[in-house]
N, C-alpha and C positions, 0 to 999 in steps of 0.2 A: 613241100616237104612231106614225106611219108610218115605214118603214125609211129613206126619203129624208130625212125630218125628223130622224130620229135621227142620221144621218150628218152632216147640216148642223150639228146642235148640237155634235157632236164636233169638227167642223172649226172652228167659232167658238170653242170652248173652247181648242183648240190655238193658234189665232191670238192670242187674248187672253193665253195663257200665254207665247207667244213674245214678245209686245209687252212684257210685264212683265219678261221676262228681258233684253230689249234696252235697258231703262232703264239708263243709265250713271251711275256715280259719277264725279265730275269732279275732276281735279287741274288747277287753274288756275295758269298761269305768266305773270306780268306781263311784257310786252315793250314796248319803245319804241325810238325812234331813239337810238343811242349806247349801248345796253345792252352790257355786256361779254359776248362770245359764250359763253365757257365757263360762265358763271353759269346760262345757260339750256340750252346743248346737253348738259351733263352730266346734269341731271335728265330731259331729253327722251330721252336714250339709255337711261338706267336704267329709266324707267318705260315707255318704248317697248318695251323687251325684256320687261319684267314683264307688260304687258298682253296680250302674245301668249300667255302661259301661262294655264292654266285658273284658277289661284288668284286672278289679278287681272284676269280677262277682262271683268269688269263695270265696270272703270275705263277712263276715257279721259283723255288729256292735251289740254287746250285752251290756246291762247295768247290772252292778253287784252291788247289795246292800251289805252293810256291815253287815246286819242281814236279817233274813227271813221275809221281809215285801214286800207287793205287790205294794205299792206306796211310793214314796218319794216326798218331797216338797222342792224346792230350796229356797235359801235365799230370792229370789224375788217373791216367791209365785207360781212358776210353778210346777204343779203336773205331775209326770211321772209314768207310769206303769213299774214295774220291774219284770222280770221272773226268774232271777237267783241271787244267793248270793255267798259270799266268802265261804259258807259252802258246795256248790255244787262241784262236780268233774268237773273241767274246765281245758282244755289245750288251752291256748291262744297263738296266734302269736304276739299280741301286748297288752300291759296293760298300760292304761293311768290313771293317778291319778290327780284329780282336787283339788280345794282348798275350804276352808271355812274361815270366819273371825276368828273363834276360832278353832284351830287344836288340842287343848290339849287332848280332849277325844279320837280322832283318833290316836294320837301318843301313847296313853296308851293302845290302843286296841291290845293286844298281838296276838289275832287270825288274825287280819288284817295284822299286821307286818309279821307274819308267812306266810300268804297267799302271800304277796309280795315277800318274800324271796324264796318261792317254785316256783312261776311263773317266777322269774328272772332266774332260772336255765335253762329254755327252750324257753323263749320268744325270738323272733327275735329282738323286740324293746321294751324298757320301755320309758315312756314319763310322763311328769308332766306339769301342768300349775299352775302358781302362787305358793302359799305356799304348793301345792301338792308335791313339791320337798322335803319338810321336811319328808314326808313319805318314800321317797327313801333314804334319809339320815339316818333316824331312822332304816331302815332295813339293812343298811350297804353297799348297792350296789353302793353308790356314793363315797365310800372311795378311795382317790387317784385320783379321776376324777374331771374334770371341770363341774360346774353346775351353774345355776342361780335360782332365786326365785322371789317373787314379788318385783317390783321396790321400793327400799327403805328398804327392809328387808335383804339385802345382809349381812350387818355387823352382825346382830343378828344371822343369819344362820351360819356364819363363826365362831362366838363365841361358838355356841351350838354344831357345828360339825366341829372341827378343822382339821379333816382328809379329808374334802371336799375342793376342790379348787374353792371357790365361786367367780364367775365373776361379775363385776360391769358394769352397763350401756350396757348390751347386751340383746337384746330382746329374743333371742333363742340361746342356747348353745348345741352343739352336741359333745359328747365324747364317743367313741366306739359305743355301741348300745343303748345309752341313750340320750334322748332329753328333755331338761328342758326349760321352757319359763316363761316370766313375767305374763302370763295369761291375762284375760280380752280380749280386741280386739286382742292382740298379739296371742291369742289361735288360731286364724285363720292362721296366718303366721306359727306357730308351726305345725299345722295339715297339712298344705300344704307341709312343709319340710319333715314331716314324710311320707306323700304320695309319695313324690319324692323318698324317700329311699326304699319304697316298690315297686315302679314301675320305672318311668323315669321322668326327668324334664319336657319333653314335655307333658306327661300325667298330671302331676301336674299343669302345666300352663293351660292346657285345662280345668281342673276343676276350676282353679282360674277364668278363663274367664266365666265359666258357672254360678258361684255363684256371679259374679260381683266384686270379690276381686280385679281384675286387674284394674278396673276403679277407685277404691278407692286408690290403691297403686300409680297409675299414676297421681293422682289429686294433689300431693304435690311436 
């Protein structure tokens, strides 16, 4: 092998290695018009900070729309650009489902429920904030498991989904590979617990310090 061919082989090997390293694990967050802002901004902030660190640098956060739209507007008027939808071919490591004040149209969206069921077969973790748990229940993945929803909505969820073991007065519930939470500010707590499951408690604590969550937690 000539010297130039040897150098070329080394360069190609490095390119292939870098391409492999560039492959990302994906944390998908469902978004749609009318979604509650804190349900999505909390995990975006937590994992946005985490993916800048070496430990989770091979993860990326992707926003997934329920239809093929480029922008969504939250309940509070925040506009977000979205590049993917449930109609795209996605293989996620984590799928997180947020909430809205009115979940009826989402629960009747058969394509969305089918998307959740398909993703549940291979995701490492499923998660929900607030009434996003209803989507997990509707898809059947919570049957026989403990879960929670928005504070005050537990009895209604239990009545609608009797196969789910709905927990009361618990901020966050973890059962097998599914995390459910009350949502709103608790979405930060849930995201940090999910981060701990994907990494270590020490790393989760580091990110909690970085986003000032620890100061809030220790203030009470």
